[in-house]
N, C-alpha and C positions, 0 to 999 in steps of 0.2 A: 259197765254202764257209766255214762257221763253224769256228772253232778247235775241235779236239777237247779235251774236258776229261779230263785225266789226274790221277786221285787215287790217290796212292801210300798205300794203307791198311795201315799197320803194325798187326799184330794187337793188339787191346785198346787202341786209341787213339781211341775214340769214332767210328770210321769208319762204322759202320752208321748212326748218327745223321746224320752229315754227308752221306753218300750219299743217304739218303732225303729229306733237306731239299732237296738239289740237284735230284733227280728230280722232286719235288713242285713246287717253285717254278718250275723251268724247263720243266716239262711234257714231259719227255723220254720218247718212246714206247719201249715194251719192246724192240722190234726194233732200236732204235738205241743200246742200252746193253749193256755187257758187264761182269759182275762176275766177277773172277778169284779163285778160292779157292786155286789153286795154279798155278805157272807151267807145269806140265805140261799144264794145260787149253788153253794156247794154243801149245804147242810146235810142233804140226803144222798150225796155222791159217795160211793164206796171208796174206801182207802185205796183199793186196788186201782180203780180208775183214776183217782186223784194223783197217785204216784206214777202214772203212765205218761204224764206230760213232761216235756223238757224245760218248759218255762211256765211259771204261774206268776202272774202280776195282777195287781188290782187293789181294791179297797178292803183289805183284810188285816187283822191284827196279828200280833206275835204268837197268839195261841195256835195258829195254824201249824206251827212247827210240831205240835203234839201229834199231828196226823201224817207227817212226812217220814217215810221209812227208807230213804235213800240219801246218799251224800248230797249236800246242797252248796250252792253259791248264793249267799243272801246279802242284800243291801237295801238301802233306803235313802231317800233325800229329805232334808228338812228345809224349811223356808222361814224367813222372818214372819212371825205370827201376825203382825199388822198387815203386811202385804198379802199373806195367805188368806186372811179373813176377808179382806176387801175383794180379793179376786174370787173367793168362794161366793160372795154376795152377788157380784156381777154375773157369775156363771149361773147362779140360781135364777136370776132374772131372765137370762137367756133361755134356760130350760122351761121356765114357766110360760114364756111367750110362745114357745113352740107347741104347748099343749092345746089340743083341740077343745077339750072340756074345761070350763072354768073351775071345776072341782077336782082337777087332776092333782097328783101328789105335790108337785113343786108349786103349783098355784096355791094350794092349800097352805103350804108352809109360808110362802111369801105374803099372800093376801094384800098385795100392793104396798107393803110397808117399807120404810127406809131401813137402812142398816142399823141406825140408832134405835129405831122402834123394835127391830128384831132382837137386838141385844138387851132390850128392856124386858123381853119375854123370857121369864125364868121357868115357865111351866111346860113348854113344848119340847118333847124329846128330840125331835128332828133339829131344832135350833141348837140344843146342847151338842148334839153329835157333829153338826157342821161347823159351829162357831166357837166352841169353848174347849180349849186344850186338846184339840183333835190329835195333834202330833204325839203328845205325851201318852194318851190313852191307847193309841195304836201300838206303842212300844210296851205297854203294860199288859194289855189284853186285847182290846178292840176299841175303835173310836166310837162305836154306836152306844147310845145311852144305856141300853139294857145290859151291857157288859161292865158298867161302871159301878156296880153295887158292891164296892169293897169297903169294909170298915177299917180304914187306916188313915193316918195323918197324911196330909198333902206332901210333907217332906219325905215320907216313906214311898209314896207313889212316884215321886220324882226320882228317888234313888233306884227304884226298880227300872224305870225308863232308862236311866243312865247305864245301868248294868246291862240291860238288853241291847242298848245301842252299841256298847262295847263288844257284844257278842256277834255283831254283824261282821261279815268279812270286809265290808267297806261301807262308807256312807258319804253322801255328797251334800253340798249346800247350794241351793238354787241361786243365791246371789253371787256365787263363784262357780258358774257352770263350766267354764273352760278348765279350771283346775280340778273340778270334780270329775270331768270326763278323763282327764289325764290320770287321775288316781285309779279310776275303774280300768282303764286300759293297761296301766302298769301292774295292777293287782291280778287281773284275770287274763292278760295277754290279748285283749280285744283291740279293735281299731275303730272305736266309735268317734264320730265327729259332731261337735256342737255347732251345727249350722242350720238347724231347723227348729222352730218352736211351733209345735202343733197344739191345737185346742187352746190358743191364747185368748183370754177374754179381753174386752175393751179396757178393763181396768189395768191390765198388765201393760198396755201401751201408754196410758197416761193416767196417773193417779190424781184424782181430785183432792184438793187440800181441805182437810177437815180435822183439825187438831183435837177437837173435843171428842169426836168419834174414835180417833186413833188412841187417845188416852183411855177411853172406855174399853177398847179392844185389849190393850195391855192389861188393864185391871182385871178383866174377865179371863185372861189367858196367862195368868202368872206362872203356871206350871210350864206352859210352852215357852214363855219368855225366858225362864231360868234354864230350861233344857236347851233352847236355841243358843243362848249365850255360852253355856258350857260346851255345847257341840262345836261352836265356831272356834273356841280355843283348841279343842282336840283336833279339829280339822286343820287349823293353822300348824299344829305340830306335825300332822301327817304330810302336809304339802309344803312344809317349811315356809309358810306365810305367817305374817304377824297380823292377827285380827283381834286386837283387844278392844272390847267395848261392852257396854251394858245397855239394855233396853230400859232399865229402871232408874239408873243413876244419871240424872240430867247432866251433871258435870262430865261424867265419862262419855255420855252420848255426844255432847258438844265437841269433845276433844277427839274422839276416836271412832265413831260408829261406822263410817264407811271410808275406805281408802279412795280418795278422789281419782286415783288413776285406774280403779277397777271399772272397766267399761260396762260390764254386766250390771253392776249395781247402779251406776250413774245413768245409764241409758234406759234400762227397763224400769227403774224405780226412782225417777227424779224427784217427784213430790214427796215420797216417803223419805228420801234422803234429806230433803229440806226440813221436813217435820222433825226427824230424829236429831238433826243438827241444831234444832231450835231456831230455825230461820224462817218458818212459815208465817205468813201474815194473817 
């Protein structure tokens, strides 16, 4: 039996692009693939059925591994938490606009609020799940709020996330998609091509400059910021690239945050680049 492909798709980390590339190039039939939009979709699915798929991708956390009973190929993509959070907000607005009823799920979460107003809401579980340390908690248990009830220090949570990231067969960085696809192809013998970005929100095309909100995002995503910085250094070692920077140290940010020659970073995230380089007005 071929290994099952497990793609831990953190929301707004180019997962739709990656999944569609895999399905196309490996010619995986519809009945052999499962896209999980919410862990509740598989809560009552038997392990026998769950293990019958050749690829499972979607918004689930690392704890899904406890139910997999066959060899796996597992990987994940991480993204700059400022860019991911802003993209998540734009996507939330897009989903809310599509709802017929004003009291639909996404409309209820959004309630016409700006990103800054959402970030000031510390009580709503959906806001926590979408906008606060989503990447770290995916690697610890699951990004949804109900799975975050762990009595441990933030430093311990971060270490668990790092350990589980190292257990992945491979991981990519959205800001370095070309190199990430090269790593996936080299590791798994695939022939994926980074030539299509599906499900791209308006924010991904042009980032509005709002340094105050960006700083608020970093403050509320300290785990993700630390994880992302650490992961970029690891990724640099894998791909023999030099990516030294910090989201939190302004001196490092101004010196190193993005390699100006990296077309993905500079073309997809121009305003974020200016913010992190300390040049936004």
